[in-house]
TORTORVO-538143 format. One record per residue (C-alpha): residue number from 0; x, y, z. Coordinates in steps of 0.02 Angstrom, whole numbers, plus 50000, padded with zeros to 5 digits. Example, Ala and Ser with C-alpha at 12.3 -4.5 7.8 and 13.67 -1.06 7.14 Angstrom:
% residues 2
   finu       X       Y       Z
      0   50615   49775   50390
      1   50684   49947   50357
% end
This chain:
% residues 225
   finu       X       Y       Z
      0   51980   52093   50303
      1   52146   52084   50410
      2   52114   52040   50596
      3   52101   52213   50665
      4   51962   52235   50562
      5   51870   52090   50584
      6   51693   52104   50675
      7   51609   51974   50787
      8   51420   51930   50733
      9   51323   51896   50874
     10   51204   51763   50884
     11   51042   51809   50856
     12   50994   51618   50976
     13   51103   51621   51102
     14   51008   51497   51206
     15   50910   51344   51131
     16   50810   51203   51167
     17   50799   51059   51043
     18   50642   50942   51056
     19   50573   50791   50963
     20   50366   50778   50936
     21   50275   50634   50879
     22   50119   50587   50792
     23   50053   50416   50752
     24   49861   50319   50717
     25   49833   50157   50623
     26   49716   50157   50485
     27   49602   50015   50414
     28   49643   50022   50208
     29   49535   50054   50093
     30   49609   49994   49957
     31   49654   49821   49924
     32   49786   49798   49749
     33   49731   49605   49720
     34   49845   49526   49577
     35   49748   49356   49488
     36   49869   49268   49389
     37   49746   49161   49231
     38   49823   49043   49097
     39   49741   48942   48963
     40   49693   48764   48995
     41   49617   48602   48927
     42   49452   48560   48934
     43   49376   48390   48930
     44   49265   48380   48762
     45   49298   48562   48729
     46   49499   48577   48700
     47   49589   48734   48753
     48   49500   48857   48820
     49   49601   49020   48741
     50   49650   49183   48851
     51   49524   49289   48758
     52   49384   49192   48827
     53   49455   49194   49009
     54   49487   49382   48982
     55   49310   49396   48927
     56   49231   49271   49088
     57   49360   49370   49204
     58   49298   49541   49172
     59   49133   49497   49165
     60   49152   49444   49350
     61   49216   49587   49400
     62   49110   49712   49353
     63   48965   49586   49395
     64   49055   49653   49590
     65   48990   49854   49530
     66   49179   49875   49516
     67   49218   50018   49407
     68   49317   49973   49234
     69   49472   50096   49317
     70   49484   49960   49485
     71   49549   49818   49342
     72   49725   49859   49263
     73   49831   49713   49164
     74   50013   49696   49272
     75   50075   49555   49147
     76   50028   49468   49001
     77   50131   49315   48897
     78   50058   49254   48719
     79   50134   49136   48640
     80   50044   49143   48476
     81   50126   49295   48420
     82   50298   49240   48421
     83   50367   49127   48288
     84   50523   49064   48393
     85   50433   48992   48516
     86   50314   48913   48414
     87   50436   48844   48304
     88   50543   48793   48485
     89   50398   48695   48561
     90   50283   48617   48410
     91   50295   48460   48501
     92   50218   48543   48652
     93   50062   48633   48684
     94   50087   48808   48716
     95   49970   48928   48854
     96   49966   49097   48863
     97   49934   49194   49006
     98   49896   49380   49096
     99   49893   49440   49267
    100   49763   49571   49320
    101   49796   49703   49450
    102   49608   49729   49546
    103   49602   49867   49681
    104   49465   49827   49811
    105   49369   49893   49949
    106   49391   49791   50110
    107   49405   49601   50151
    108   49200   49578   50093
    109   49254   49623   49914
    110   49405   49494   49912
    111   49275   49339   49960
    112   49156   49367   49835
    113   49294   49407   49687
    114   49369   49230   49744
    115   49214   49150   49736
    116   49174   49223   49553
    117   49343   49153   49496
    118   49356   49013   49366
    119   49466   48871   49454
    120   49537   48791   49308
    121   49594   48978   49242
    122   49660   49039   49399
    123   49843   48981   49437
    124   49862   49119   49568
    125   49771   49244   49678
    126   49852   49343   49827
    127   49848   49528   49898
    128   49986   49623   49824
    129   49983   49775   49961
    130   49854   49887   50033
    131   49836   50079   50056
    132   49717   50180   50089
    133   49604   50301   49978
    134   49664   50478   50100
    135   49839   50421   50144
    136   49914   50599   50079
    137   49780   50689   50190
    138   49832   50584   50339
    139   49998   50606   50318
    140   49992   50814   50312
    141   49887   50795   50462
    142   49998   50687   50559
    143   50167   50778   50522
    144   50072   50940   50606
    145   50024   50845   50754
    146   50211   50809   50784
    147   50250   50977   50765
    148   50131   51036   50871
    149   50167   50896   50993
    150   50357   50974   50974
    151   50320   51142   51040
    152   50204   51084   51175
    153   50349   50987   51248
    154   50466   51137   51218
    155   50352   51240   51340
    156   50355   51124   51480
    157   50540   51076   51470
    158   50580   51278   51468
    159   50462   51313   51606
    160   50551   51190   51719
    161   50704   51297   51721
    162   50609   51476   51730
    163   50624   51514   51533
    164   50503   51506   51379
    165   50499   51448   51221
    166   50511   51596   51067
    167   50495   51555   50899
    168   50559   51400   50801
    169   50761   51407   50735
    170   50747   51254   50636
    171   50607   51134   50587
    172   50662   50987   50504
    173   50564   50849   50399
    174   50461   50736   50490
    175   50534   50563   50481
    176   50385   50436   50429
    177   50374   50250   50486
    178   50254   50192   50384
    179   50197   49991   50401
    180   50070   49946   50257
    181   50047   49766   50208
    182   50133   49674   50064
    183   50081   49508   50027
    184   50177   49368   49944
    185   50148   49262   49787
    186   50076   49111   49866
    187   50031   48957   49814
    188   49860   48952   49699
    189   49702   49017   49809
    190   49551   48918   49758
    191   49371   48925   49831
    192   49391   48778   49939
    193   49545   48841   50018
    194   49466   49025   50030
    195   49332   48938   50121
    196   49453   48837   50245
    197   49500   49021   50303
    198   49339   49098   50323
    199   49287   49129   50506
    200   49110   49070   50553
    201   48981   49127   50467
    202   48879   49187   50618
    203   49037   49271   50685
    204   49117   49459   50615
    205   49234   49452   50465
    206   49398   49502   50504
    207   49468   49640   50435
    208   49643   49682   50344
    209   49769   49706   50458
    210   49785   49930   50493
    211   49924   50040   50419
    212   50019   50116   50547
    213   50079   50296   50511
    214   50194   50377   50637
    215   50301   50546   50602
    216   50437   50607   50719
    217   50497   50784   50687
    218   50658   50871   50787
    219   50620   51072   50838
    220   50747   51206   50880
    221   50657   51354   50969
    222   50741   51502   51032
    223   50741   51553   51222
    224   50664   51691   51296
% end
């Protein structure tokens, strides 16, 4: 197209206003993911307690809390009995199989109940891996909507200050998320005696887990009219 035939395309939105909207909330987690490391050990007068026995006892303990099997999963498993190279290399030393379970609990009370049922000799480690919430996806959706609505409200009073009114939305960006769950770190072995030192007095209400913080920030461009 030559310069003589060029046409100027009119800007459909000659005047716009760009605003940000935010929405946030804190929720108490109802999904606590606990990691439990179990390992074979020697019991005086009885020899080695096998990993099969340890697994059976652990699963029975978890089920006694009323938890479904779907809340238990194997995170890691090391069995030396089926590896001939390791048996040969360590023939002078006893090898001990180990297994790590992940258990999904609902609250701090269930965590304490599980600790009480652990075999102190078999348990190498016990820690909180992370927390979440069963309705997290729903909360995220609602907060995004609230953030956009907050942007629209802000556009209204800012435009009114210059005797304008916001019209249709020109662009809406996907809200940026700030998500702060609880992530535990691999701590030292946590046994019943150690856990008892961390508990609050029996006559005081039990502290819950740190709340999950969700926050969304969205940028919206509105036409002015």
